C-alpha positions as CSV (number, residue, x, y, z in Angstrom):
1,X,0.0,0.0,0.0
2,X,1.4,3.4,-1.0
3,X,2.1,5.8,1.8
4,X,0.3,9.1,1.8
5,X,2.6,12.1,1.1
6,X,1.9,15.6,2.3
7,X,2.8,19.1,1.3
8,X,5.3,20.8,3.6
9,X,6.4,24.3,4.5
10,X,9.9,24.8,5.7
11,X,9.9,27.8,7.9
12,X,12.9,29.8,9.0
13,X,12.9,30.8,12.7
14,X,14.6,34.1,13.6
15,X,12.9,37.0,11.8
16,X,10.1,34.8,10.4
17,X,8.6,33.2,13.5
18,X,10.0,35.5,16.1
19,X,11.7,38.9,16.4
20,X,15.4,38.7,15.3
21,X,17.4,40.1,18.2
22,X,20.7,39.0,17.0
23,X,21.9,35.8,18.9
24,X,18.9,34.8,21.0
25,X,20.6,33.3,24.0
26,X,17.7,32.8,26.5
27,X,14.0,31.9,26.3
28,X,13.2,35.2,28.0
29,X,14.6,37.0,24.9
30,X,12.5,34.9,22.5
31,X,9.5,36.9,21.3
32,X,7.1,35.2,18.9
33,X,5.2,37.3,16.3
34,X,1.5,37.5,17.1
35,X,0.4,36.1,13.7
36,X,2.4,32.9,13.9
37,X,0.0,30.6,15.6
38,X,-2.9,31.5,13.3
39,X,-0.5,30.7,10.4
40,X,0.4,27.3,11.9
41,X,-3.3,26.5,12.6
42,X,-4.2,27.2,9.0
43,X,-1.4,24.9,7.7
44,X,-2.6,22.1,10.0
45,X,-6.2,22.6,8.8
46,X,-5.1,21.9,5.2
47,X,-2.8,18.9,6.3
48,X,0.4,20.8,5.4
49,X,3.4,19.8,7.4
50,X,5.0,22.6,9.5
51,X,8.8,22.2,9.8
52,X,11.2,24.7,11.2
53,X,14.7,24.9,9.5
54,X,17.1,27.2,11.4
55,X,20.8,28.1,11.4
56,X,22.0,28.6,15.0
57,X,25.6,29.5,14.7
58,X,25.5,31.1,18.2
59,X,26.2,27.6,19.5
60,X,29.5,27.3,17.5
61,X,30.4,30.8,18.5
62,X,29.9,30.1,22.2
63,X,27.0,32.6,22.7
64,X,24.7,29.9,24.1
65,X,24.5,26.1,24.4
66,X,22.4,23.5,22.7
67,X,20.6,23.1,26.1
68,X,19.5,26.7,25.9
69,X,18.4,26.3,22.3
70,X,16.2,23.3,23.3
71,X,14.7,25.4,26.1
72,X,13.8,28.1,23.6
73,X,12.2,25.5,21.3
74,X,10.3,23.9,24.2
75,X,8.9,27.4,24.9
76,X,7.9,27.8,21.2
77,X,6.1,24.4,21.2
78,X,4.4,25.0,24.5
79,X,3.1,28.4,23.4
80,X,1.9,26.8,20.1
81,X,0.0,24.1,21.9
82,X,-1.6,26.7,24.2
83,X,-2.8,28.5,21.1
84,X,-4.2,25.4,19.5
85,X,-1.3,25.1,17.0
86,X,1.5,22.7,16.5
87,X,4.9,22.2,14.8
88,X,5.8,18.9,13.2
89,X,9.6,19.2,13.4
90,X,12.4,21.6,14.4
91,X,15.8,21.1,12.7
92,X,18.8,23.3,13.5
93,X,22.4,23.7,12.4
94,X,24.7,24.5,15.3
95,X,27.8,24.8,13.1
96,X,30.0,27.6,11.8
97,X,33.4,27.5,10.2
98,X,34.4,30.5,12.4
99,X,33.2,28.8,15.6
100,X,35.1,29.0,18.9
101,X,33.6,25.7,20.2
102,X,35.7,23.0,18.6
103,X,33.0,20.4,18.2
104,X,30.9,22.8,16.2
105,X,33.6,24.7,14.2
106,X,33.2,22.9,10.9
107,X,32.0,23.2,7.4
108,X,28.9,21.1,7.6
109,X,26.2,20.0,5.1
110,X,23.3,21.4,7.2
111,X,23.9,25.2,7.3
112,X,21.6,27.0,5.0
113,X,21.8,27.6,2.0
114,X,22.9,23.9,2.1
115,X,20.1,21.4,2.2
116,X,21.1,19.0,5.0
117,X,18.3,20.1,7.4
118,X,15.7,19.7,4.7
119,X,17.2,16.4,3.6
120,X,16.8,15.1,7.2
121,X,13.2,16.2,7.3
122,X,12.6,14.3,4.1
123,X,13.8,11.1,5.7
124,X,11.7,11.7,8.8
125,X,8.4,12.8,7.3
126,X,6.2,11.6,4.4
127,X,6.7,14.8,2.3
128,X,5.5,15.3,-1.2
129,X,8.6,16.6,-2.9
130,X,6.5,18.4,-5.5
131,X,4.7,20.3,-2.9
132,X,7.4,21.8,-0.7
133,X,7.6,25.5,0.2
134,X,10.3,27.6,1.9
135,X,9.5,30.7,3.9
136,X,12.2,33.0,5.4
137,X,13.5,36.5,5.8
138,X,17.0,36.0,4.2
139,X,18.4,35.2,0.8
140,X,20.1,32.1,2.4
141,X,16.6,30.8,3.1
142,X,15.6,31.3,-0.5
143,X,18.7,29.6,-1.7
144,X,18.1,26.6,0.6
145,X,14.7,26.2,-0.8
146,X,15.9,26.5,-4.4
147,X,18.7,24.0,-3.7
148,X,16.2,21.6,-2.2
149,X,13.8,21.9,-5.2
150,X,11.0,23.6,-3.3
151,X,8.0,24.5,-5.5
152,X,7.9,28.1,-4.2
153,X,10.3,30.2,-2.1
154,X,8.7,33.0,-0.3
155,X,10.5,36.0,1.3
156,X,8.9,37.7,4.3
157,X,9.5,41.4,5.1
158,X,9.8,40.7,8.8
159,X,13.2,40.3,10.4
160,X,15.9,41.0,7.9
161,X,13.5,40.7,4.9
162,X,12.8,44.4,4.3
163,X,16.5,45.3,4.5
164,X,17.4,42.4,2.2
165,X,15.0,43.7,-0.4
166,X,16.2,47.3,-0.1
167,X,19.9,46.6,-0.1
168,X,20.5,43.3,-2.0
169,X,17.4,42.3,-4.1
170,X,18.8,43.6,-7.4
171,X,22.0,41.6,-7.0
172,X,20.3,38.2,-6.4
173,X,20.7,35.8,-9.3
174,X,17.6,33.8,-8.3
175,X,14.7,35.9,-7.0
176,X,12.1,34.6,-4.5
177,X,8.9,33.4,-6.1
178,X,6.9,35.8,-3.9
179,X,7.6,38.6,-1.4
180,X,5.0,39.1,1.3
181,X,4.7,41.0,4.6
182,X,4.5,38.1,7.1
183,X,4.4,34.3,7.6
184,X,0.6,34.5,7.7
185,X,0.6,36.1,4.2
186,X,2.9,33.4,3.0
187,X,0.6,30.7,4.4
188,X,-2.4,32.2,2.7
189,X,-0.6,32.2,-0.6
190,X,0.6,28.6,-0.2
191,X,-2.9,27.4,0.6
192,X,-4.2,29.1,-2.6
193,X,-1.3,27.8,-4.6
194,X,-2.0,24.2,-3.5
195,X,-5.7,24.5,-4.3
196,X,-4.8,25.9,-7.7
197,X,-6.5,29.2,-7.2
C-alpha cells in the first residue's frame, strides 16, 4: 500500500517566527510574532506539514548552548500548543566555520543555504517533494529552498526581509517566487497555490 505524502512548509525561525534580536541566548529573549499561531493552525487545517529549519551558529560561536536552544524550542512548542497550534519538526544547524567551540567549528552540510536540514526532514516525514515550500527572511533561506527543489520560495518582510530587499534584491541571481509581509501572508498564498487558485 502506497504511503500518503503531504505538502510541507519549511519555515525559518529568527525573523520569520520571532523577532530577530541577534543571537537569542535565552528563552526570555524569545518573542514570537502575534500572527504565527494563526498561520500554523491554517497549515494544519489543510494537512500541510510545518517544519522549522534554522541556522543557530551562536552555539558554535559560544554565545549559548544546545541546552539553551532546546529550552527556547520547548517554549515555542508549548506556546503553540496553548494557542491550539502545532509544529511537526524543528531542525537546527549549530555549526559555523568560524566557531570557537571546537565540536561545532566545521564546514557542515546542514547550514543554509545547504540542504542538510531539509534532507533530514525528508527522511523523517512523508513529504510530497513536488509540494514543498520555503518561507524565510533572508536570501540564504531562499537559496536553501531553491537548492532543495522547493515549489515556491517566499521571502517575508519581517526580520531582515525588508532590509534584504532594499539593499540586496537587485543583485540576487535567483529571486524569490513571492515577497509578502509576514508568515501569515505566505501561508495564505501557499494554501491558494496548493488549491490551484
